N, C-alpha and C positions, 0 to 999 in steps of 0.2 A: 865366466868363469870356471878355474879349474885350482881344484885343490889332490896334491899326494894323501895319498894314507898307506900304510904299510902293505896292501894287499891287494889295494884297486885305486884307481882314479878318478873324483868324480866330479865333473862336467854341469854348469846351469845354463841354461836357453832360456828364453822369457817364456810367460806364461799366456801371452797374447799375439798372437791367434789362439784360442784353446788346444791343447796337444802338437800345435807347430805340426811341421812337416814328419812329427812321432808320430801322431794318433794313427792305429789300423782301425778299418774298417772291419769294424765284428758285426757286420747284417746282412754278412752273404756270404758263400764258400767253409762250407763243412765246419762251421760253428759249436759248440753242445755246449747246452746249458746245465749250471749247478743247477740254483735255483732262482724261480720267477712269480710271479705274484701270483698264487694259488696253488703253490708247492708243498708239502704238509707242512707242518708249524716248525717241527722237530729239522728237517732238514736248513733250517732258517739257523742251523747251532751247529752241524753240523760241518768237518771239513772233508773236503771230497778228496782220496786219492786218484793219482792221475799217472801214468807213464808217460815219460816224452819220449816223442821220434827218434831223439839224440842226446849224446852225452852232451851233457851239457858243464864246465869247469868253473865248481865253485869252490873261491879257498883253496885252489890249488889242487883239489879232487874234483875226477866226474862222477857225477848224479843223474840216476835218471826216472828216480822217480822221487815226485814232491806232493805236497797236501793244497788245495787250495783251501781259503778260510773264506767267507763270507765276511771278516768282520775286517780284510783290508789287508790282506797280508797272502805269502807263501810259504811250509813250513817245509823246506827240503829235505824234509826223511819222508821213507816212504809211508807211518802215517805219524798223526800227531799224538805224541807226548811230552812230557815235563825238560824229556832233551828237547825236541824241535821248538817249544817257546823262544829258545836262543840261538835257533838256527831255521833263520827267517831271512824273507827275501821282503821289506815293507816300504809299498808305495805310499803306502797311509792306513796304517793300522789305528785302528781305534777304538776300544774295548765295549763303547758303543753306540759302535755302527749296527744296521738295522737290514735286512734285506727284507723284511715282511711290513714293511711302514706307508710302503708310499706303492700304491695299484702299476706304477709302471718298473718299479726296480728290479733289478736282473744284477745272477753274477751268470758268467760264457766266458769261453776262451773256445781257442783255435790254435793248431800246430799244427805248420806247414810244410814242416819238415828241415827248416836252418830257426825256425823263429816259434816260439809260446806266446803267446797273447793273453791273460785276463782281463777282461775287462769289467769292473763292479762297477753300477748303472745306478743312478737314483739312490742310492742309499741314503737315509736318514738316520737321527739322533735317536739315542732314547732320551737322553738329556742333554740339554735343553730341550724341551719340546718345542716342537714346531722349525727346527733348524732343517733349510732343505737348502740344495737336496749337494750330494758325490756323486761323478764322474771322473773314475780314472784309469789307467792301469798300467800293467807291467809288463815286459816283454823281457823275455828269457833267449838272446840269439846265441846262433851255435858254437859262434867264437869266444863267447865266455861274456863276452857284454850284458848287460842289463841295462833298459831302459827304464825309465817312468817318467806318464803322459799324464796331465791335468787338463780335463775339459771344461768339471764347475765344480768351484770347492767354494764353499759360503766365507767369505771374506771375515763376519764379526759370528758372538755369540757362540764358540763353540771350543774355541780351544784354551785351554785351564780353564778349564771345569769340571776335571773332577777323571777324565780320561783319564787309561792308558795309552799313551799316543806315541806309537815310533814313525821316525821315517829310515830308511836305511837299509843296510843287510847287517846278519850279527854271525856267527857261527861258534860252535862250543862241542866238546867230548865228555864223554863218560870215563870217571879216573877209578879203576878198581883199587878199594882200599877194603883191609881186613882188622876191627880194633884191634888195638895190641888185649884187651881184658875178654875179647870175646873171639878169636884166632881163625870159628869155624864161621863165622856171619858174613859176607861176605855185604860195601856198602861200592852203589857206584855213584858217587855226586857227579853234578856237572859242573864243566869250567869251562866259560864263556873264554875265551882267547884273545877276542877280537870282533868289533862293531864300528861301524859304519853308520855316524850322524849324519842325514845329509839336514837342510835347511827348506822347507817346500815353500818358503815367502820368497825366496830368492827364484824359481822357477824347475821348469825341466829337471832335473838329477839322473845322468845314466854312469 
């Protein structure tokens, strides 16, 4: 299934077999770890800034810096901020996903020069308790394509249970404004100009 958006074309492929041909093996070959079981608790709630080895075209402009969130998404700015909350690549963002609740959980990544892959493995939800487990990947390809692949996603008991859930991509920018009553004071409101929302139930989205 193919859908044309203003800036992207999304395609869906079956979820079986898990990950399909898009799943990247991150068990070897230059893999870096963001967090794993035993990491300091603060690391499980911190975004990790990472520099790409190649220019990645995102919404028509090239970026080199991203931040990896343990909650299932990538910020497309160098450091997390209120702007990068609306500038993201999200295979499955849920504010309640937690990388500290499972002994085999981890978040890791690999950059091979033409593809940058992040894997979120065995994440659990803080709510409702017992929902396990989420394993999925996002890959940024040098040509500008984005691949979402899913190995394990619970079918029931989590969607719509109160979390902030996002699947897709979004971009935004700051707008400089000076209030008429206080021209010396500069405000920088954020304007989200485009978002692609994908349907996880349809399969692997590209």
